[in-house]
Backbone atoms as SQL, in Angstrom:
CREATE TABLE atoms (id INTEGER PRIMARY KEY, chain TEXT, resi INTEGER, resn TEXT, atom TEXT, x REAL, y REAL, z REAL);
INSERT INTO atoms VALUES
  (1, 'A', 1, 'MET', 'N', 196.251, 86.207, -155.684),
  (2, 'A', 1, 'MET', 'CA', 195.969, 86.973, -154.511),
  (3, 'A', 1, 'MET', 'C', 195.993, 86.064, -153.284),
  (4, 'A', 2, 'LYS', 'N', 196.599, 86.531, -152.196),
  (5, 'A', 2, 'LYS', 'CA', 196.697, 85.727, -150.979),
  (6, 'A', 2, 'LYS', 'C', 195.458, 85.914, -150.123),
  (7, 'A', 3, 'ALA', 'N', 195.055, 84.818, -149.499),
  (8, 'A', 3, 'ALA', 'CA', 193.911, 84.897, -148.592),
  (9, 'A', 3, 'ALA', 'C', 194.402, 85.375, -147.227),
  (10, 'A', 4, 'LYS', 'N', 193.625, 86.192, -146.571),
  (11, 'A', 4, 'LYS', 'CA', 194.005, 86.688, -145.249),
  (12, 'A', 4, 'LYS', 'C', 193.701, 85.621, -144.207),
  (13, 'A', 5, 'LYS', 'N', 194.630, 85.506, -143.267),
  (14, 'A', 5, 'LYS', 'CA', 194.419, 84.546, -142.186),
  (15, 'A', 5, 'LYS', 'C', 193.518, 85.188, -141.145),
  (16, 'A', 6, 'VAL', 'N', 192.599, 84.407, -140.669),
  (17, 'A', 6, 'VAL', 'CA', 191.685, 84.898, -139.654),
  (18, 'A', 6, 'VAL', 'C', 192.243, 84.491, -138.299),
  (19, 'A', 7, 'LYS', 'N', 192.483, 85.473, -137.452),
  (20, 'A', 7, 'LYS', 'CA', 193.016, 85.196, -136.129),
  (21, 'A', 7, 'LYS', 'C', 191.869, 84.956, -135.168),
  (22, 'A', 8, 'ALA', 'N', 192.052, 83.951, -134.335),
  (23, 'A', 8, 'ALA', 'CA', 191.038, 83.672, -133.319),
  (24, 'A', 8, 'ALA', 'C', 191.156, 84.736, -132.237),
  (25, 'A', 9, 'LYS', 'N', 190.036, 85.193, -131.778),
  (26, 'A', 9, 'LYS', 'CA', 190.063, 86.204, -130.734),
  (27, 'A', 9, 'LYS', 'C', 190.425, 85.534, -129.415),
  (28, 'A', 10, 'LYS', 'N', 191.372, 86.124, -128.728),
  (29, 'A', 10, 'LYS', 'CA', 191.829, 85.592, -127.464),
  (30, 'A', 10, 'LYS', 'C', 190.934, 86.117, -126.356),
  (31, 'A', 11, 'GLU', 'N', 190.581, 85.204, -125.453),
  (32, 'A', 11, 'GLU', 'CA', 189.756, 85.646, -124.335),
  (33, 'A', 11, 'GLU', 'C', 190.576, 86.576, -123.462),
  (34, 'A', 12, 'LYS', 'N', 189.931, 87.587, -122.962),
  (35, 'A', 12, 'LYS', 'CA', 190.645, 88.506, -122.083),
  (36, 'A', 12, 'LYS', 'C', 190.766, 87.857, -120.714),
  (37, 'A', 13, 'GLU', 'N', 191.979, 87.969, -120.150),
  (38, 'A', 13, 'GLU', 'CA', 192.203, 87.422, -118.819),
  (39, 'A', 13, 'GLU', 'C', 192.644, 88.552, -117.899),
  (40, 'A', 14, 'SER', 'N', 192.385, 88.360, -116.647),
  (41, 'A', 14, 'SER', 'CA', 192.738, 89.416, -115.693),
  (42, 'A', 14, 'SER', 'C', 194.256, 89.472, -115.551),
  (43, 'A', 15, 'SER', 'N', 194.730, 90.562, -115.063),
  (44, 'A', 15, 'SER', 'CA', 196.172, 90.725, -114.919),
  (45, 'A', 15, 'SER', 'C', 196.733, 89.746, -113.890),
  (46, 'A', 16, 'SER', 'N', 195.969, 89.431, -112.851),
  (47, 'A', 16, 'SER', 'CA', 196.473, 88.480, -111.846),
  (48, 'A', 16, 'SER', 'C', 196.656, 87.092, -112.462),
  (49, 'A', 17, 'VAL', 'N', 195.726, 86.668, -113.318),
  (50, 'A', 17, 'VAL', 'CA', 195.843, 85.384, -113.992),
  (51, 'A', 17, 'VAL', 'C', 197.016, 85.416, -114.962),
  (52, 'A', 18, 'PHE', 'N', 197.177, 86.519, -115.671),
  (53, 'A', 18, 'PHE', 'CA', 198.287, 86.654, -116.615),
  (54, 'A', 18, 'PHE', 'C', 199.623, 86.513, -115.894),
  (55, 'A', 19, 'PHE', 'N', 199.795, 87.217, -114.781),
  (56, 'A', 19, 'PHE', 'CA', 201.064, 87.166, -114.065),
  (57, 'A', 19, 'PHE', 'C', 201.267, 85.825, -113.356),
  (58, 'A', 20, 'ARG', 'N', 200.187, 85.164, -112.916),
  (59, 'A', 20, 'ARG', 'CA', 200.305, 83.842, -112.310),
  (60, 'A', 20, 'ARG', 'C', 200.800, 82.843, -113.364),
  (61, 'A', 21, 'ASN', 'N', 200.293, 82.953, -114.588),
  (62, 'A', 21, 'ASN', 'CA', 200.731, 82.071, -115.670),
  (63, 'A', 21, 'ASN', 'C', 202.154, 82.382, -116.108),
  (64, 'A', 22, 'LEU', 'N', 202.567, 83.606, -115.934),
  (65, 'A', 22, 'LEU', 'CA', 203.892, 84.048, -116.342),
  (66, 'A', 22, 'LEU', 'C', 204.964, 83.606, -115.347),
  (67, 'A', 23, 'ARG', 'N', 204.558, 83.362, -114.101),
  (68, 'A', 23, 'ARG', 'CA', 205.492, 83.027, -113.030),
  (69, 'A', 23, 'ARG', 'C', 206.176, 81.687, -113.324),
  (70, 'A', 24, 'PRO', 'N', 207.503, 81.601, -113.189),
  (71, 'A', 24, 'PRO', 'CA', 208.218, 80.350, -113.451),
  (72, 'A', 24, 'PRO', 'C', 207.799, 79.246, -112.475),
  (73, 'A', 25, 'LYS', 'N', 207.693, 78.022, -112.978),
  (74, 'A', 25, 'LYS', 'CA', 207.238, 76.900, -112.161),
  (75, 'A', 25, 'LYS', 'C', 208.278, 76.480, -111.123),
  (76, 'A', 26, 'PHE', 'N', 209.584, 76.724, -111.404),
  (77, 'A', 26, 'PHE', 'CA', 210.599, 76.285, -110.454),
  (78, 'A', 26, 'PHE', 'C', 210.510, 77.028, -109.122),
  (79, 'A', 27, 'LEU', 'N', 209.819, 78.164, -109.113),
  (80, 'A', 27, 'LEU', 'CA', 209.664, 78.892, -107.857),
  (81, 'A', 27, 'LEU', 'C', 208.716, 78.162, -106.902),
  (82, 'A', 28, 'ASP', 'N', 207.893, 77.263, -107.430),
  (83, 'A', 28, 'ASP', 'CA', 206.955, 76.506, -106.604),
  (84, 'A', 28, 'ASP', 'C', 207.568, 75.217, -106.060),
  (85, 'A', 29, 'TRP', 'N', 208.854, 74.954, -106.371),
  (86, 'A', 29, 'TRP', 'CA', 209.507, 73.719, -105.944),
  (87, 'A', 29, 'TRP', 'C', 209.633, 73.686, -104.431),
  (88, 'A', 30, 'GLU', 'N', 209.383, 72.508, -103.895),
  (89, 'A', 30, 'GLU', 'CA', 209.573, 72.304, -102.464),
  (90, 'A', 30, 'GLU', 'C', 210.527, 71.136, -102.285),
  (91, 'A', 31, 'PRO', 'N', 211.423, 71.198, -101.312),
  (92, 'A', 31, 'PRO', 'CA', 212.358, 70.083, -101.114),
  (93, 'A', 31, 'PRO', 'C', 211.606, 68.823, -100.678),
  (94, 'A', 32, 'PRO', 'N', 212.141, 67.652, -101.011),
  (95, 'A', 32, 'PRO', 'CA', 211.456, 66.411, -100.641),
  (96, 'A', 32, 'PRO', 'C', 211.434, 66.220, -99.123),
  (97, 'A', 33, 'THR', 'N', 210.381, 65.595, -98.644),
  (98, 'A', 33, 'THR', 'CA', 210.264, 65.333, -97.214),
  (99, 'A', 33, 'THR', 'C', 211.153, 64.147, -96.852),
  (100, 'A', 34, 'GLU', 'N', 211.317, 63.912, -95.560),
  (101, 'A', 34, 'GLU', 'CA', 212.137, 62.792, -95.111),
  (102, 'A', 34, 'GLU', 'C', 211.557, 61.461, -95.591),
  (103, 'A', 35, 'GLU', 'N', 210.237, 61.342, -95.616),
  (104, 'A', 35, 'GLU', 'CA', 209.601, 60.123, -96.092),
  (105, 'A', 35, 'GLU', 'C', 209.913, 59.890, -97.574),
  (106, 'A', 36, 'GLU', 'N', 209.828, 60.963, -98.365),
  (107, 'A', 36, 'GLU', 'CA', 210.122, 60.845, -99.800),
  (108, 'A', 36, 'GLU', 'C', 211.585, 60.467, -100.010),
  (109, 'A', 37, 'LYS', 'N', 212.479, 61.056, -99.212),
  (110, 'A', 37, 'LYS', 'CA', 213.898, 60.716, -99.320),
  (111, 'A', 37, 'LYS', 'C', 214.119, 59.245, -98.995),
  (112, 'A', 38, 'ALA', 'N', 213.461, 58.764, -97.929),
  (113, 'A', 38, 'ALA', 'CA', 213.604, 57.368, -97.535),
  (114, 'A', 38, 'ALA', 'C', 213.079, 56.434, -98.624),
  (115, 'A', 39, 'LEU', 'N', 211.958, 56.790, -99.239),
  (116, 'A', 39, 'LEU', 'CA', 211.406, 55.976, -100.325),
  (117, 'A', 39, 'LEU', 'C', 212.352, 55.942, -101.524),
  (118, 'A', 40, 'GLN', 'N', 212.966, 57.078, -101.814),
  (119, 'A', 40, 'GLN', 'CA', 213.904, 57.133, -102.942),
  (120, 'A', 40, 'GLN', 'C', 215.127, 56.267, -102.668),
  (121, 'A', 41, 'VAL', 'N', 215.630, 56.325, -101.428),
  (122, 'A', 41, 'VAL', 'CA', 216.786, 55.508, -101.060),
  (123, 'A', 41, 'VAL', 'C', 216.431, 54.028, -101.178),
  (124, 'A', 42, 'GLN', 'N', 215.259, 53.645, -100.677),
  (125, 'A', 42, 'GLN', 'CA', 214.824, 52.252, -100.748),
  (126, 'A', 42, 'GLN', 'C', 214.675, 51.804, -102.207),
  (127, 'A', 43, 'ALA', 'N', 214.120, 52.665, -103.046),
  (128, 'A', 43, 'ALA', 'CA', 213.952, 52.334, -104.460),
  (129, 'A', 43, 'ALA', 'C', 215.310, 52.133, -105.133),
  (130, 'A', 44, 'ARG', 'N', 216.279, 52.980, -104.794),
  (131, 'A', 44, 'ARG', 'CA', 217.627, 52.828, -105.361),
  (132, 'A', 44, 'ARG', 'C', 218.272, 51.523, -104.902),
  (133, 'A', 45, 'LYS', 'N', 218.096, 51.174, -103.629),
  (134, 'A', 45, 'LYS', 'CA', 218.660, 49.919, -103.117),
  (135, 'A', 45, 'LYS', 'C', 218.053, 48.725, -103.836),
  (136, 'A', 46, 'GLU', 'N', 216.737, 48.739, -104.023),
  (137, 'A', 46, 'GLU', 'CA', 216.068, 47.638, -104.713),
  (138, 'A', 46, 'GLU', 'C', 216.524, 47.543, -106.164),
  (139, 'A', 47, 'ALA', 'N', 216.666, 48.681, -106.817),
  (140, 'A', 47, 'ALA', 'CA', 217.115, 48.684, -108.207),
  (141, 'A', 47, 'ALA', 'C', 218.539, 48.138, -108.305),
  (142, 'A', 48, 'LYS', 'N', 219.385, 48.513, -107.353),
  (143, 'A', 48, 'LYS', 'CA', 220.765, 48.039, -107.354),
  (144, 'A', 48, 'LYS', 'C', 220.807, 46.531, -107.129),
  (145, 'A', 49, 'ALA', 'N', 219.997, 46.024, -106.197),
  (146, 'A', 49, 'ALA', 'CA', 219.946, 44.588, -105.927),
  (147, 'A', 49, 'ALA', 'C', 219.431, 43.823, -107.147),
  (148, 'A', 50, 'ASP', 'N', 218.403, 44.341, -107.797),
  (149, 'A', 50, 'ASP', 'CA', 217.864, 43.707, -109.000),
  (150, 'A', 50, 'ASP', 'C', 218.906, 43.656, -110.111),
  (151, 'A', 51, 'GLU', 'N', 219.633, 44.751, -110.273),
  (152, 'A', 51, 'GLU', 'CA', 220.665, 44.808, -111.308),
  (153, 'A', 51, 'GLU', 'C', 221.782, 43.813, -110.997),
  (154, 'A', 52, 'LEU', 'N', 222.155, 43.708, -109.719),
  (155, 'A', 52, 'LEU', 'CA', 223.190, 42.755, -109.326),
  (156, 'A', 52, 'LEU', 'C', 222.739, 41.323, -109.608),
  (157, 'A', 53, 'LYS', 'N', 221.490, 41.005, -109.307),
  (158, 'A', 53, 'LYS', 'CA', 220.961, 39.664, -109.598),
  (159, 'A', 53, 'LYS', 'C', 220.994, 39.383, -111.096),
  (160, 'A', 54, 'ARG', 'N', 220.596, 40.370, -111.883),
  (161, 'A', 54, 'ARG', 'CA', 220.558, 40.199, -113.338),
  (162, 'A', 54, 'ARG', 'C', 221.962, 39.972, -113.894),
  (163, 'A', 55, 'VAL', 'N', 222.912, 40.776, -113.433),
  (164, 'A', 55, 'VAL', 'CA', 224.285, 40.663, -113.926),
  (165, 'A', 55, 'VAL', 'C', 224.896, 39.336, -113.489),
  (166, 'A', 56, 'THR', 'N', 224.615, 38.928, -112.255),
  (167, 'A', 56, 'THR', 'CA', 225.137, 37.655, -111.765),
  (168, 'A', 56, 'THR', 'C', 224.575, 36.493, -112.580),
  (169, 'A', 57, 'ALA', 'N', 223.296, 36.530, -112.874),
  (170, 'A', 57, 'ALA', 'CA', 222.678, 35.473, -113.683),
  (171, 'A', 57, 'ALA', 'C', 223.289, 35.433, -115.078),
  (172, 'A', 58, 'LEU', 'N', 223.529, 36.593, -115.675),
  (173, 'A', 58, 'LEU', 'CA', 224.144, 36.624, -117.007),
  (174, 'A', 58, 'LEU', 'C', 225.562, 36.071, -116.967),
  (175, 'A', 59, 'ALA', 'N', 226.307, 36.394, -115.918),
  (176, 'A', 59, 'ALA', 'CA', 227.681, 35.900, -115.794),
  (177, 'A', 59, 'ALA', 'C', 227.692, 34.377, -115.633),
  (178, 'A', 60, 'LYS', 'N', 226.770, 33.860, -114.818),
  (179, 'A', 60, 'LYS', 'CA', 226.695, 32.407, -114.651),
  (180, 'A', 60, 'LYS', 'C', 226.360, 31.724, -115.971),
  (181, 'A', 61, 'GLU', 'N', 225.405, 32.293, -116.692),
  (182, 'A', 61, 'GLU', 'CA', 225.010, 31.730, -117.983),
  (183, 'A', 61, 'GLU', 'C', 226.182, 31.742, -118.960),
  (184, 'A', 62, 'ARG', 'N', 226.914, 32.841, -118.979),
  (185, 'A', 62, 'ARG', 'CA', 228.071, 32.951, -119.872),
  (186, 'A', 62, 'ARG', 'C', 229.143, 31.933, -119.500),
  (187, 'A', 63, 'ASP', 'N', 229.391, 31.758, -118.183),
  (188, 'A', 63, 'ASP', 'CA', 230.385, 30.789, -117.738),
  (189, 'A', 63, 'ASP', 'C', 229.975, 29.365, -118.111),
  (190, 'A', 64, 'LEU', 'N', 228.686, 29.058, -117.977),
  (191, 'A', 64, 'LEU', 'CA', 228.218, 27.731, -118.351),
  (192, 'A', 64, 'LEU', 'C', 228.397, 27.490, -119.852),
  (193, 'A', 65, 'GLU', 'N', 228.126, 28.503, -120.662),
  (194, 'A', 65, 'GLU', 'CA', 228.308, 28.370, -122.104),
  (195, 'A', 65, 'GLU', 'C', 229.782, 28.163, -122.458),
  (196, 'A', 66, 'LYS', 'N', 230.663, 28.899, -121.766),
  (197, 'A', 66, 'LYS', 'CA', 232.100, 28.737, -122.017),
  (198, 'A', 66, 'LYS', 'C', 232.559, 27.329, -121.642),
  (199, 'A', 67, 'GLU', 'N', 232.093, 26.854, -120.489),
  (200, 'A', 67, 'GLU', 'CA', 232.466, 25.512, -120.033),
  (201, 'A', 67, 'GLU', 'C', 231.954, 24.450, -121.015),
  (202, 'A', 68, 'ALA', 'N', 230.730, 24.614, -121.497),
  (203, 'A', 68, 'ALA', 'CA', 230.177, 23.663, -122.468),
  (204, 'A', 68, 'ALA', 'C', 230.987, 23.689, -123.759),
  (205, 'A', 69, 'ALA', 'N', 231.399, 24.869, -124.184),
  (206, 'A', 69, 'ALA', 'CA', 232.197, 24.977, -125.409),
  (207, 'A', 69, 'ALA', 'C', 233.557, 24.310, -125.205),
  (208, 'A', 70, 'ARG', 'N', 234.160, 24.483, -124.028),
  (209, 'A', 70, 'ARG', 'CA', 235.446, 23.839, -123.734),
  (210, 'A', 70, 'ARG', 'C', 235.304, 22.315, -123.775),
  (211, 'A', 71, 'ARG', 'N', 234.243, 21.818, -123.172),
  (212, 'A', 71, 'ARG', 'CA', 234.030, 20.371, -123.153),
  (213, 'A', 71, 'ARG', 'C', 233.828, 19.826, -124.563),
  (214, 'A', 72, 'ARG', 'N', 233.057, 20.570, -125.378),
  (215, 'A', 72, 'ARG', 'CA', 232.835, 20.156, -126.767),
  (216, 'A', 72, 'ARG', 'C', 234.159, 20.127, -127.522),
  (217, 'A', 73, 'TYR', 'N', 234.964, 21.175, -127.314),
  (218, 'A', 73, 'TYR', 'CA', 236.241, 21.272, -128.023),
  (219, 'A', 73, 'TYR', 'C', 237.175, 20.149, -127.584),
  (220, 'A', 74, 'ARG', 'N', 237.224, 19.908, -126.269),
  (221, 'A', 74, 'ARG', 'CA', 238.088, 18.831, -125.774),
  (222, 'A', 74, 'ARG', 'C', 237.630, 17.475, -126.316),
  (223, 'A', 75, 'GLY', 'N', 236.336, 17.273, -126.350),
  (224, 'A', 75, 'GLY', 'CA', 235.801, 16.009, -126.872),
  (225, 'A', 75, 'GLY', 'C', 236.124, 15.825, -128.335),
  (226, 'A', 76, 'GLU', 'N', 235.998, 16.888, -129.115),
  (227, 'A', 76, 'GLU', 'CA', 236.315, 16.813, -130.542),
  (228, 'A', 76, 'GLU', 'C', 237.803, 16.587, -130.748),
  (229, 'A', 77, 'ALA', 'N', 238.620, 17.250, -129.943),
  (230, 'A', 77, 'ALA', 'CA', 240.076, 17.103, -130.081),
  (231, 'A', 77, 'ALA', 'C', 240.497, 15.679, -129.720),
  (232, 'A', 78, 'ALA', 'N', 239.904, 15.122, -128.666),
  (233, 'A', 78, 'ALA', 'CA', 240.231, 13.754, -128.269),
  (234, 'A', 78, 'ALA', 'C', 239.750, 12.774, -129.341),
  (235, 'A', 79, 'GLY', 'N', 238.595, 13.027, -129.912),
  (236, 'A', 79, 'GLY', 'CA', 238.062, 12.149, -130.957),
  (237, 'A', 79, 'GLY', 'C', 238.934, 12.180, -132.194),
  (238, 'A', 80, 'ASN', 'N', 239.503, 13.306, -132.527),
  (239, 'A', 80, 'ASN', 'CA', 240.349, 13.431, -133.710),
  (240, 'A', 80, 'ASN', 'C', 241.666, 12.681, -133.522),
  (241, 'A', 81, 'LYS', 'N', 242.180, 12.594, -132.294),
  (242, 'A', 81, 'LYS', 'CA', 243.450, 11.928, -132.049),
  (243, 'A', 81, 'LYS', 'C', 243.323, 10.412, -132.213),
  (244, 'A', 82, 'HIS', 'N', 242.193, 9.883, -131.854),
  (245, 'A', 82, 'HIS', 'CA', 242.008, 8.449, -131.911),
  (246, 'A', 82, 'HIS', 'C', 241.763, 7.932, -133.330),
  (247, 'A', 83, 'ARG', 'N', 241.439, 8.758, -134.230),
  (248, 'A', 83, 'ARG', 'CA', 241.134, 8.313, -135.610),
  (249, 'A', 83, 'ARG', 'C', 242.338, 7.989, -136.384);
């Protein structure tokens, strides 16, 4: 035999509260102010500058590693010729 599920009684709410909860949230959207737009632009500029610094540092590091590998290879090749 199956046990019956007991449903919790829902509190009664007024119709105004019901319809306020039913109202879509996107209707309350307001466009950003000029200050908010300026802050967003500044944040994007800073993020772009940070990303450029990071990429530049990685490129320099990669170039240094390549140069070191070339020097090692040239040194080994020169050492092999003299033997």
